[in-house]
C-alpha beads as a LAMMPS data file, in Angstrom:
LAMMPS data file: protein, C-alpha beads

441 atoms
440 bonds

1 atom types
1 bond types

-500.0 500.0 xlo xhi
-500.0 500.0 ylo yhi
-500.0 500.0 zlo zhi

Masses

1 110.0

Atoms # bond

1 1 1 73.162 -141.192 73.196
2 1 1 74.121 -144.140 71.027
3 1 1 72.413 -147.005 73.005
4 1 1 69.072 -147.575 74.723
5 1 1 69.002 -147.095 78.508
6 1 1 67.942 -150.558 79.715
7 1 1 69.017 -153.154 77.147
8 1 1 71.845 -151.189 75.517
9 1 1 70.427 -151.578 71.996
10 1 1 72.445 -149.488 69.471
11 1 1 70.715 -146.585 67.727
12 1 1 70.913 -146.103 63.930
13 1 1 72.448 -142.696 63.215
14 1 1 70.996 -140.376 60.511
15 1 1 74.056 -140.389 58.273
16 1 1 75.148 -143.939 59.183
17 1 1 76.210 -146.214 56.361
18 1 1 75.300 -149.934 56.451
19 1 1 72.385 -149.346 58.763
20 1 1 71.515 -153.018 58.576
21 1 1 74.573 -153.902 60.683
22 1 1 73.416 -151.804 63.640
23 1 1 69.883 -153.072 63.260
24 1 1 70.989 -156.692 63.240
25 1 1 73.170 -156.163 66.330
26 1 1 70.158 -154.812 68.216
27 1 1 68.089 -157.807 67.164
28 1 1 70.749 -160.183 68.471
29 1 1 70.730 -158.444 71.836
30 1 1 66.956 -158.651 71.978
31 1 1 67.107 -162.331 71.113
32 1 1 69.604 -162.913 73.910
33 1 1 67.783 -161.077 76.701
34 1 1 64.065 -161.558 75.955
35 1 1 62.550 -164.748 77.569
36 1 1 66.022 -165.726 78.853
37 1 1 66.645 -169.446 79.216
38 1 1 70.196 -170.568 80.138
39 1 1 71.575 -174.104 80.230
40 1 1 73.194 -173.689 83.642
41 1 1 74.729 -171.216 86.109
42 1 1 77.756 -173.053 87.508
43 1 1 80.249 -173.133 84.624
44 1 1 83.586 -171.346 84.945
45 1 1 84.859 -172.270 81.428
46 1 1 83.139 -172.289 78.021
47 1 1 81.794 -175.628 76.738
48 1 1 84.013 -177.156 74.028
49 1 1 81.476 -177.221 71.175
50 1 1 78.648 -174.739 71.821
51 1 1 75.612 -174.535 69.559
52 1 1 74.448 -171.304 67.955
53 1 1 72.437 -169.310 70.501
54 1 1 73.547 -171.469 73.474
55 1 1 73.451 -169.431 76.714
56 1 1 75.041 -169.739 80.168
57 1 1 75.359 -167.617 83.283
58 1 1 79.081 -167.403 84.009
59 1 1 79.996 -168.518 87.541
60 1 1 82.530 -166.747 89.760
61 1 1 86.174 -167.541 88.977
62 1 1 85.703 -167.995 85.221
63 1 1 88.708 -168.659 82.987
64 1 1 89.598 -168.534 79.315
65 1 1 87.240 -166.598 77.076
66 1 1 84.899 -166.112 80.046
67 1 1 87.446 -164.575 82.403
68 1 1 86.265 -161.316 83.963
69 1 1 82.594 -161.859 83.071
70 1 1 81.221 -163.394 86.296
71 1 1 77.381 -163.282 86.486
72 1 1 77.133 -162.200 82.838
73 1 1 74.957 -164.032 80.310
74 1 1 77.265 -165.612 77.732
75 1 1 75.658 -166.283 74.295
76 1 1 77.369 -168.098 71.418
77 1 1 76.617 -165.997 68.309
78 1 1 78.234 -166.158 64.879
79 1 1 81.126 -168.274 66.188
80 1 1 81.990 -166.086 69.183
81 1 1 80.880 -165.467 72.760
82 1 1 78.830 -162.359 73.374
83 1 1 78.474 -161.167 76.952
84 1 1 75.478 -159.322 78.381
85 1 1 75.958 -157.729 81.799
86 1 1 72.657 -158.154 83.701
87 1 1 70.840 -155.266 85.291
88 1 1 68.949 -155.326 88.586
89 1 1 65.607 -157.091 88.207
90 1 1 66.482 -159.245 85.191
91 1 1 64.895 -162.720 85.372
92 1 1 65.844 -166.002 83.736
93 1 1 65.090 -169.719 83.799
94 1 1 67.914 -172.182 84.522
95 1 1 67.324 -175.555 82.891
96 1 1 69.821 -177.339 85.146
97 1 1 68.225 -175.922 88.333
98 1 1 64.597 -175.973 87.144
99 1 1 64.230 -172.615 88.869
100 1 1 63.686 -168.954 88.159
101 1 1 66.515 -166.608 89.169
102 1 1 66.479 -162.826 89.679
103 1 1 69.539 -160.577 89.524
104 1 1 69.673 -158.391 92.660
105 1 1 72.404 -156.089 91.370
106 1 1 75.263 -158.232 92.640
107 1 1 74.307 -161.898 92.174
108 1 1 71.591 -164.149 90.827
109 1 1 69.064 -165.259 93.504
110 1 1 66.592 -168.097 93.262
111 1 1 62.995 -166.933 93.256
112 1 1 61.155 -168.020 96.480
113 1 1 59.612 -170.456 97.262
114 1 1 61.713 -172.616 94.956
115 1 1 64.908 -171.770 96.870
116 1 1 66.292 -173.929 99.704
117 1 1 66.680 -171.039 102.146
118 1 1 63.435 -169.088 102.591
119 1 1 63.194 -166.522 105.352
120 1 1 59.497 -167.255 105.982
121 1 1 56.680 -169.009 104.193
122 1 1 52.898 -168.775 104.472
123 1 1 50.522 -171.260 102.888
124 1 1 47.041 -169.779 102.481
125 1 1 47.981 -167.227 105.161
126 1 1 50.679 -164.684 106.033
127 1 1 53.734 -165.905 107.949
128 1 1 54.960 -163.586 110.698
129 1 1 57.552 -163.840 113.479
130 1 1 57.882 -166.128 115.368
131 1 1 55.756 -168.391 113.129
132 1 1 58.043 -168.244 110.097
133 1 1 56.157 -171.184 108.605
134 1 1 52.387 -170.717 108.751
135 1 1 49.800 -172.991 107.144
136 1 1 46.066 -172.396 107.070
137 1 1 44.458 -175.670 106.084
138 1 1 41.893 -178.227 107.237
139 1 1 44.415 -181.041 106.888
140 1 1 48.105 -181.595 106.199
141 1 1 49.871 -184.612 104.727
142 1 1 53.473 -185.763 104.872
143 1 1 53.873 -188.776 102.612
144 1 1 56.977 -190.937 102.455
145 1 1 59.067 -191.183 99.295
146 1 1 58.711 -194.811 98.307
147 1 1 61.691 -197.041 97.667
148 1 1 60.613 -197.236 94.020
149 1 1 61.121 -193.479 93.798
150 1 1 64.518 -193.634 95.497
151 1 1 63.301 -192.976 99.047
152 1 1 63.386 -195.095 102.202
153 1 1 59.639 -195.528 102.561
154 1 1 59.738 -193.867 105.975
155 1 1 58.057 -190.638 107.067
156 1 1 59.390 -188.880 110.160
157 1 1 58.808 -185.394 111.558
158 1 1 61.663 -184.121 113.738
159 1 1 61.418 -181.209 116.181
160 1 1 64.869 -180.338 117.518
161 1 1 65.633 -177.892 120.332
162 1 1 68.889 -176.121 121.132
163 1 1 69.501 -177.489 124.660
164 1 1 67.850 -179.502 127.448
165 1 1 66.365 -176.405 129.101
166 1 1 64.552 -175.420 125.889
167 1 1 61.312 -176.888 124.549
168 1 1 60.527 -179.169 121.612
169 1 1 56.830 -179.967 121.671
170 1 1 53.511 -180.134 119.868
171 1 1 50.987 -177.582 121.106
172 1 1 47.184 -177.910 120.906
173 1 1 45.003 -174.803 121.204
174 1 1 41.378 -173.722 121.421
175 1 1 41.136 -170.523 119.357
176 1 1 44.876 -170.008 119.952
177 1 1 44.586 -170.578 123.723
178 1 1 46.674 -173.572 124.789
179 1 1 44.930 -176.665 126.153
180 1 1 47.425 -179.519 125.740
181 1 1 51.110 -179.983 124.953
182 1 1 53.351 -183.003 124.625
183 1 1 57.081 -183.306 124.025
184 1 1 60.292 -182.210 125.724
185 1 1 59.197 -179.198 127.731
186 1 1 61.934 -177.524 129.787
187 1 1 63.986 -180.735 130.135
188 1 1 64.607 -184.008 128.308
189 1 1 61.786 -186.013 129.962
190 1 1 58.733 -186.677 127.800
191 1 1 55.698 -184.845 129.158
192 1 1 52.006 -184.536 128.437
193 1 1 50.610 -181.325 129.934
194 1 1 47.079 -179.927 130.004
195 1 1 45.591 -176.529 130.819
196 1 1 42.036 -175.264 131.395
197 1 1 42.820 -171.717 130.294
198 1 1 46.195 -171.582 128.535
199 1 1 47.839 -170.004 131.586
200 1 1 47.984 -172.673 134.314
201 1 1 49.456 -176.029 133.293
202 1 1 49.521 -179.457 134.959
203 1 1 51.612 -182.478 133.981
204 1 1 49.303 -185.380 133.132
205 1 1 52.253 -187.739 133.061
206 1 1 56.039 -187.695 132.697
207 1 1 58.196 -190.478 131.222
208 1 1 61.720 -190.519 132.638
209 1 1 64.291 -190.265 129.838
210 1 1 66.706 -192.713 131.526
211 1 1 64.501 -195.375 133.130
212 1 1 61.305 -195.178 131.090
213 1 1 59.323 -195.037 134.345
214 1 1 55.981 -193.243 134.065
215 1 1 55.001 -190.723 136.757
216 1 1 51.382 -189.637 136.535
217 1 1 50.718 -185.990 137.465
218 1 1 54.459 -185.425 137.161
219 1 1 57.503 -185.758 139.379
220 1 1 56.735 -182.769 141.580
221 1 1 53.199 -183.732 142.616
222 1 1 53.430 -187.292 143.943
223 1 1 50.362 -186.879 146.154
224 1 1 48.193 -185.837 143.209
225 1 1 49.587 -188.739 141.201
226 1 1 48.641 -191.292 143.862
227 1 1 45.225 -189.716 144.342
228 1 1 44.478 -189.667 140.635
229 1 1 45.378 -193.326 140.290
230 1 1 43.579 -194.341 143.468
231 1 1 46.883 -195.130 145.170
232 1 1 46.156 -193.608 148.580
233 1 1 47.238 -196.221 151.119
234 1 1 45.418 -197.094 154.309
235 1 1 46.109 -194.830 157.265
236 1 1 46.265 -197.908 159.513
237 1 1 45.988 -201.681 159.294
238 1 1 42.228 -201.449 159.800
239 1 1 41.496 -198.332 157.722
240 1 1 38.321 -199.172 155.761
241 1 1 38.083 -195.950 153.698
242 1 1 36.760 -196.721 150.214
243 1 1 39.324 -197.065 147.395
244 1 1 42.334 -197.030 149.743
245 1 1 45.290 -199.265 148.839
246 1 1 46.017 -201.925 151.467
247 1 1 49.337 -201.746 153.269
248 1 1 51.367 -204.853 154.100
249 1 1 49.594 -206.865 156.782
250 1 1 46.363 -204.871 156.515
251 1 1 42.853 -206.041 155.723
252 1 1 40.535 -204.061 153.547
253 1 1 38.185 -206.537 151.865
254 1 1 35.429 -206.561 154.496
255 1 1 32.578 -204.168 155.126
256 1 1 32.798 -200.910 157.010
257 1 1 33.677 -202.791 160.229
258 1 1 37.122 -204.335 159.789
259 1 1 38.321 -204.571 163.367
260 1 1 35.874 -206.769 165.339
261 1 1 35.942 -205.841 169.022
262 1 1 34.552 -207.346 172.222
263 1 1 31.030 -206.096 171.503
264 1 1 30.903 -208.006 168.205
265 1 1 30.479 -211.714 167.547
266 1 1 32.939 -213.663 165.396
267 1 1 30.179 -215.918 164.027
268 1 1 27.613 -213.238 163.089
269 1 1 26.420 -212.820 159.500
270 1 1 28.420 -210.130 157.689
271 1 1 29.573 -209.244 154.114
272 1 1 32.210 -211.371 152.423
273 1 1 35.716 -210.202 153.340
274 1 1 38.649 -210.319 155.730
275 1 1 38.273 -209.216 159.353
276 1 1 40.440 -209.105 162.435
277 1 1 38.978 -210.438 165.695
278 1 1 40.308 -208.286 168.507
279 1 1 38.760 -209.738 171.632
280 1 1 35.377 -210.339 170.031
281 1 1 32.977 -212.981 171.300
282 1 1 32.252 -216.523 170.002
283 1 1 35.782 -217.196 168.767
284 1 1 36.829 -220.865 168.548
285 1 1 39.818 -220.386 170.841
286 1 1 41.364 -217.833 173.153
287 1 1 43.450 -215.094 171.569
288 1 1 42.992 -212.773 168.626
289 1 1 43.087 -213.841 165.028
290 1 1 42.054 -213.341 161.421
291 1 1 38.593 -214.151 160.121
292 1 1 37.530 -214.732 156.530
293 1 1 33.774 -214.645 155.861
294 1 1 32.085 -215.897 152.702
295 1 1 28.469 -214.695 152.695
296 1 1 26.451 -216.873 150.323
297 1 1 23.066 -215.542 151.482
298 1 1 21.763 -213.247 154.206
299 1 1 21.266 -216.279 156.493
300 1 1 24.136 -218.436 155.203
301 1 1 27.805 -217.691 155.890
302 1 1 30.960 -219.805 155.904
303 1 1 33.682 -218.760 158.382
304 1 1 37.413 -219.508 158.520
305 1 1 39.441 -218.419 161.540
306 1 1 43.224 -218.472 162.068
307 1 1 44.575 -217.900 165.578
308 1 1 47.295 -215.238 165.577
309 1 1 49.316 -216.828 168.392
310 1 1 49.470 -220.532 167.529
311 1 1 48.273 -220.652 163.902
312 1 1 45.433 -223.081 164.632
313 1 1 42.664 -222.892 162.074
314 1 1 38.933 -223.475 162.404
315 1 1 35.868 -223.498 160.173
316 1 1 32.207 -222.980 160.917
317 1 1 28.880 -222.316 159.221
318 1 1 25.891 -220.129 159.932
319 1 1 23.099 -221.975 158.103
320 1 1 19.545 -220.581 158.210
321 1 1 20.894 -218.303 160.945
322 1 1 21.769 -221.402 163.030
323 1 1 25.400 -221.726 164.118
324 1 1 26.868 -225.205 163.492
325 1 1 29.975 -224.741 165.662
326 1 1 33.713 -224.418 165.078
327 1 1 35.777 -227.352 163.681
328 1 1 39.562 -227.579 163.583
329 1 1 41.088 -227.536 160.107
330 1 1 44.062 -229.216 158.509
331 1 1 46.502 -231.842 159.701
332 1 1 49.656 -230.248 161.033
333 1 1 53.056 -231.894 160.819
334 1 1 56.274 -230.716 162.419
335 1 1 59.605 -231.759 163.850
336 1 1 62.435 -230.508 166.027
337 1 1 65.578 -231.890 167.652
338 1 1 63.621 -234.272 169.962
339 1 1 61.353 -235.885 167.346
340 1 1 58.407 -235.560 164.990
341 1 1 54.754 -234.720 165.691
342 1 1 51.481 -234.910 163.789
343 1 1 48.140 -233.325 164.807
344 1 1 44.896 -234.106 162.991
345 1 1 41.997 -231.598 162.683
346 1 1 40.338 -233.071 165.804
347 1 1 43.380 -232.493 167.995
348 1 1 44.759 -236.033 168.111
349 1 1 48.540 -235.956 168.333
350 1 1 51.251 -238.551 167.662
351 1 1 54.920 -238.059 168.606
352 1 1 57.723 -240.364 167.350
353 1 1 61.481 -240.625 167.797
354 1 1 64.299 -243.133 167.335
355 1 1 66.427 -243.107 170.511
356 1 1 69.925 -244.532 170.700
357 1 1 70.592 -246.232 174.071
358 1 1 74.228 -246.615 175.185
359 1 1 75.606 -249.806 176.772
360 1 1 74.533 -250.394 180.340
361 1 1 73.643 -253.030 182.994
362 1 1 70.212 -254.552 183.689
363 1 1 68.531 -254.541 187.077
364 1 1 66.839 -257.692 188.398
365 1 1 63.349 -257.429 189.903
366 1 1 60.544 -259.726 190.948
367 1 1 59.048 -259.616 187.468
368 1 1 62.388 -259.915 185.614
369 1 1 65.359 -257.928 184.468
370 1 1 64.926 -254.363 183.293
371 1 1 67.129 -251.557 182.132
372 1 1 66.679 -247.797 182.746
373 1 1 67.266 -246.106 179.352
374 1 1 66.759 -242.475 180.426
375 1 1 63.988 -240.057 179.380
376 1 1 62.731 -238.573 176.119
377 1 1 61.622 -234.908 175.981
378 1 1 58.596 -234.931 173.693
379 1 1 58.696 -232.698 170.556
380 1 1 55.156 -231.427 171.403
381 1 1 53.163 -231.409 174.637
382 1 1 49.974 -233.356 175.287
383 1 1 46.833 -232.502 177.233
384 1 1 46.039 -236.221 177.604
385 1 1 47.992 -239.409 176.782
386 1 1 46.214 -242.607 175.760
387 1 1 49.125 -244.819 174.802
388 1 1 52.921 -245.147 174.727
389 1 1 54.846 -247.900 172.956
390 1 1 58.363 -248.749 171.949
391 1 1 60.277 -251.301 169.928
392 1 1 63.869 -252.287 170.588
393 1 1 65.803 -252.739 167.354
394 1 1 69.360 -253.454 166.378
395 1 1 70.682 -251.609 163.391
396 1 1 72.297 -254.768 162.026
397 1 1 69.658 -257.449 162.516
398 1 1 66.344 -255.641 163.004
399 1 1 64.140 -256.481 166.041
400 1 1 66.076 -257.996 168.942
401 1 1 64.244 -261.194 169.817
402 1 1 63.229 -261.604 173.439
403 1 1 63.217 -257.955 174.389
404 1 1 60.285 -255.625 174.870
405 1 1 60.150 -251.988 175.949
406 1 1 58.081 -250.385 178.666
407 1 1 57.446 -246.658 178.499
408 1 1 56.056 -244.391 181.194
409 1 1 54.916 -241.054 179.792
410 1 1 53.920 -237.639 181.131
411 1 1 52.452 -234.738 179.144
412 1 1 55.914 -233.460 178.163
413 1 1 58.407 -236.330 178.554
414 1 1 58.761 -240.109 178.522
415 1 1 60.751 -242.416 180.867
416 1 1 62.218 -245.329 178.909
417 1 1 62.734 -248.867 180.279
418 1 1 63.614 -252.146 178.594
419 1 1 62.688 -255.502 180.197
420 1 1 63.896 -259.088 179.674
421 1 1 61.334 -261.672 180.827
422 1 1 63.746 -264.505 179.964
423 1 1 66.190 -263.108 182.518
424 1 1 68.929 -263.004 179.889
425 1 1 70.079 -259.393 180.025
426 1 1 72.049 -257.813 177.222
427 1 1 74.272 -254.870 178.098
428 1 1 75.066 -253.819 174.484
429 1 1 73.911 -250.624 172.742
430 1 1 70.577 -250.590 170.903
431 1 1 67.836 -248.294 169.523
432 1 1 64.271 -247.745 170.717
433 1 1 61.645 -246.609 168.215
434 1 1 59.217 -244.806 170.562
435 1 1 55.667 -243.545 169.875
436 1 1 53.192 -241.627 172.087
437 1 1 49.550 -240.931 171.187
438 1 1 46.994 -238.606 172.783
439 1 1 45.354 -235.177 172.606
440 1 1 47.475 -232.166 171.746
441 1 1 47.878 -229.465 174.355

Bonds

1 1 1 2
2 1 2 3
3 1 3 4
4 1 4 5
5 1 5 6
6 1 6 7
7 1 7 8
8 1 8 9
9 1 9 10
10 1 10 11
11 1 11 12
12 1 12 13
13 1 13 14
14 1 14 15
15 1 15 16
16 1 16 17
17 1 17 18
18 1 18 19
19 1 19 20
20 1 20 21
21 1 21 22
22 1 22 23
23 1 23 24
24 1 24 25
25 1 25 26
26 1 26 27
27 1 27 28
28 1 28 29
29 1 29 30
30 1 30 31
31 1 31 32
32 1 32 33
33 1 33 34
34 1 34 35
35 1 35 36
36 1 36 37
37 1 37 38
38 1 38 39
39 1 39 40
40 1 40 41
41 1 41 42
42 1 42 43
43 1 43 44
44 1 44 45
45 1 45 46
46 1 46 47
47 1 47 48
48 1 48 49
49 1 49 50
50 1 50 51
51 1 51 52
52 1 52 53
53 1 53 54
54 1 54 55
55 1 55 56
56 1 56 57
57 1 57 58
58 1 58 59
59 1 59 60
60 1 60 61
61 1 61 62
62 1 62 63
63 1 63 64
64 1 64 65
65 1 65 66
66 1 66 67
67 1 67 68
68 1 68 69
69 1 69 70
70 1 70 71
71 1 71 72
72 1 72 73
73 1 73 74
74 1 74 75
75 1 75 76
76 1 76 77
77 1 77 78
78 1 78 79
79 1 79 80
80 1 80 81
81 1 81 82
82 1 82 83
83 1 83 84
84 1 84 85
85 1 85 86
86 1 86 87
87 1 87 88
88 1 88 89
89 1 89 90
90 1 90 91
91 1 91 92
92 1 92 93
93 1 93 94
94 1 94 95
95 1 95 96
96 1 96 97
97 1 97 98
98 1 98 99
99 1 99 100
100 1 100 101
101 1 101 102
102 1 102 103
103 1 103 104
104 1 104 105
105 1 105 106
106 1 106 107
107 1 107 108
108 1 108 109
109 1 109 110
110 1 110 111
111 1 111 112
112 1 112 113
113 1 113 114
114 1 114 115
115 1 115 116
116 1 116 117
117 1 117 118
118 1 118 119
119 1 119 120
120 1 120 121
121 1 121 122
122 1 122 123
123 1 123 124
124 1 124 125
125 1 125 126
126 1 126 127
127 1 127 128
128 1 128 129
129 1 129 130
130 1 130 131
131 1 131 132
132 1 132 133
133 1 133 134
134 1 134 135
135 1 135 136
136 1 136 137
137 1 137 138
138 1 138 139
139 1 139 140
140 1 140 141
141 1 141 142
142 1 142 143
143 1 143 144
144 1 144 145
145 1 145 146
146 1 146 147
147 1 147 148
148 1 148 149
149 1 149 150
150 1 150 151
151 1 151 152
152 1 152 153
153 1 153 154
154 1 154 155
155 1 155 156
156 1 156 157
157 1 157 158
158 1 158 159
159 1 159 160
160 1 160 161
161 1 161 162
162 1 162 163
163 1 163 164
164 1 164 165
165 1 165 166
166 1 166 167
167 1 167 168
168 1 168 169
169 1 169 170
170 1 170 171
171 1 171 172
172 1 172 173
173 1 173 174
174 1 174 175
175 1 175 176
176 1 176 177
177 1 177 178
178 1 178 179
179 1 179 180
180 1 180 181
181 1 181 182
182 1 182 183
183 1 183 184
184 1 184 185
185 1 185 186
186 1 186 187
187 1 187 188
188 1 188 189
189 1 189 190
190 1 190 191
191 1 191 192
192 1 192 193
193 1 193 194
194 1 194 195
195 1 195 196
196 1 196 197
197 1 197 198
198 1 198 199
199 1 199 200
200 1 200 201
201 1 201 202
202 1 202 203
203 1 203 204
204 1 204 205
205 1 205 206
206 1 206 207
207 1 207 208
208 1 208 209
209 1 209 210
210 1 210 211
211 1 211 212
212 1 212 213
213 1 213 214
214 1 214 215
215 1 215 216
216 1 216 217
217 1 217 218
218 1 218 219
219 1 219 220
220 1 220 221
221 1 221 222
222 1 222 223
223 1 223 224
224 1 224 225
225 1 225 226
226 1 226 227
227 1 227 228
228 1 228 229
229 1 229 230
230 1 230 231
231 1 231 232
232 1 232 233
233 1 233 234
234 1 234 235
235 1 235 236
236 1 236 237
237 1 237 238
238 1 238 239
239 1 239 240
240 1 240 241
241 1 241 242
242 1 242 243
243 1 243 244
244 1 244 245
245 1 245 246
246 1 246 247
247 1 247 248
248 1 248 249
249 1 249 250
250 1 250 251
251 1 251 252
252 1 252 253
253 1 253 254
254 1 254 255
255 1 255 256
256 1 256 257
257 1 257 258
258 1 258 259
259 1 259 260
260 1 260 261
261 1 261 262
262 1 262 263
263 1 263 264
264 1 264 265
265 1 265 266
266 1 266 267
267 1 267 268
268 1 268 269
269 1 269 270
270 1 270 271
271 1 271 272
272 1 272 273
273 1 273 274
274 1 274 275
275 1 275 276
276 1 276 277
277 1 277 278
278 1 278 279
279 1 279 280
280 1 280 281
281 1 281 282
282 1 282 283
283 1 283 284
284 1 284 285
285 1 285 286
286 1 286 287
287 1 287 288
288 1 288 289
289 1 289 290
290 1 290 291
291 1 291 292
292 1 292 293
293 1 293 294
294 1 294 295
295 1 295 296
296 1 296 297
297 1 297 298
298 1 298 299
299 1 299 300
300 1 300 301
301 1 301 302
302 1 302 303
303 1 303 304
304 1 304 305
305 1 305 306
306 1 306 307
307 1 307 308
308 1 308 309
309 1 309 310
310 1 310 311
311 1 311 312
312 1 312 313
313 1 313 314
314 1 314 315
315 1 315 316
316 1 316 317
317 1 317 318
318 1 318 319
319 1 319 320
320 1 320 321
321 1 321 322
322 1 322 323
323 1 323 324
324 1 324 325
325 1 325 326
326 1 326 327
327 1 327 328
328 1 328 329
329 1 329 330
330 1 330 331
331 1 331 332
332 1 332 333
333 1 333 334
334 1 334 335
335 1 335 336
336 1 336 337
337 1 337 338
338 1 338 339
339 1 339 340
340 1 340 341
341 1 341 342
342 1 342 343
343 1 343 344
344 1 344 345
345 1 345 346
346 1 346 347
347 1 347 348
348 1 348 349
349 1 349 350
350 1 350 351
351 1 351 352
352 1 352 353
353 1 353 354
354 1 354 355
355 1 355 356
356 1 356 357
357 1 357 358
358 1 358 359
359 1 359 360
360 1 360 361
361 1 361 362
362 1 362 363
363 1 363 364
364 1 364 365
365 1 365 366
366 1 366 367
367 1 367 368
368 1 368 369
369 1 369 370
370 1 370 371
371 1 371 372
372 1 372 373
373 1 373 374
374 1 374 375
375 1 375 376
376 1 376 377
377 1 377 378
378 1 378 379
379 1 379 380
380 1 380 381
381 1 381 382
382 1 382 383
383 1 383 384
384 1 384 385
385 1 385 386
386 1 386 387
387 1 387 388
388 1 388 389
389 1 389 390
390 1 390 391
391 1 391 392
392 1 392 393
393 1 393 394
394 1 394 395
395 1 395 396
396 1 396 397
397 1 397 398
398 1 398 399
399 1 399 400
400 1 400 401
401 1 401 402
402 1 402 403
403 1 403 404
404 1 404 405
405 1 405 406
406 1 406 407
407 1 407 408
408 1 408 409
409 1 409 410
410 1 410 411
411 1 411 412
412 1 412 413
413 1 413 414
414 1 414 415
415 1 415 416
416 1 416 417
417 1 417 418
418 1 418 419
419 1 419 420
420 1 420 421
421 1 421 422
422 1 422 423
423 1 423 424
424 1 424 425
425 1 425 426
426 1 426 427
427 1 427 428
428 1 428 429
429 1 429 430
430 1 430 431
431 1 431 432
432 1 432 433
433 1 433 434
434 1 434 435
435 1 435 436
436 1 436 437
437 1 437 438
438 1 438 439
439 1 439 440
440 1 440 441
């Protein structure tokens, strides 16, 4: 044997001349392979002006003086390149990569965990499948690279799944038994789920990925969602169950009795709220209607009633448990094709209309000439009439001098006549501004 087994250092033979040459060669090899530090590991051609002792790992595809020496350690010694073929287990430090590399018998591999591709990593614990990254710590920090250090200043943690049917989520456990999970679980909607035992799970809420709508207790359990939010609607218009949501047209602000029947009094003391009088006693008018009660004290209530059939409204007070009586509310104004009408809170009604009278002849009588101008169907009926008046006007000149109107009225219509006491009849067209006053029906 002329060389050592591992480093290939030459032996000095017994009868060898110039033993110093062999000894010096062995020293150079030792200097090249002990505490190996190379400049880089990616060169395929020698540098143009290497320094004495400069070392490189030759990359695959080398040319020139390095051709055929891929993965070897090239050292510039005494004006020439010397090549050392690495053996399995050799280690070196690459200045350019700031990493330790180990030769595995075929190529140089970065020493974990400094490499980019690590099969698994445990921090203060052992990483095992499927938890290829395992950390045992009381806290963890991800800090952003600041813009001053060349970063964006942002810090973002991304969890990416393969497809919509897979899961990308954050899982919270009690001694490794799941209790809560949020993320994209089984689809692309955002979910928050909870579990009492790690086995049975319930959606707390789901956010739709397309609309952003939030469904509490999930899409599949609408009843539980409504119940949890107190969104159970009334079973009927008069359902007074506590915490029910009112349906359109329903009343749920009163006490336990919402629907007042014939055995109940409309003007009795009761809690503040809305009620419906369905044939109950002491109503201000015939017919059913809605009742609002404001209870200011046990013996003091203010009542407002609206009749369901005609919309008439009334107020009343129960003061010191003494009923003051019902009073009509509001002035009502309306109109239709036959005129206008106004009703005050006490039931007084006024109807008005401008009536165009066509040309026609006058009739002479003992008290003068008169003209029958037809009838006027009132816009609203009366229960009593206390006055009817009219004024004859001409659109061009205002009141027509010498003419007066006489009106005979019933509860629903008016007969119109125009008289001429000067016995100078006019057969032209004109207008009567008519007005009737009385009590509304």
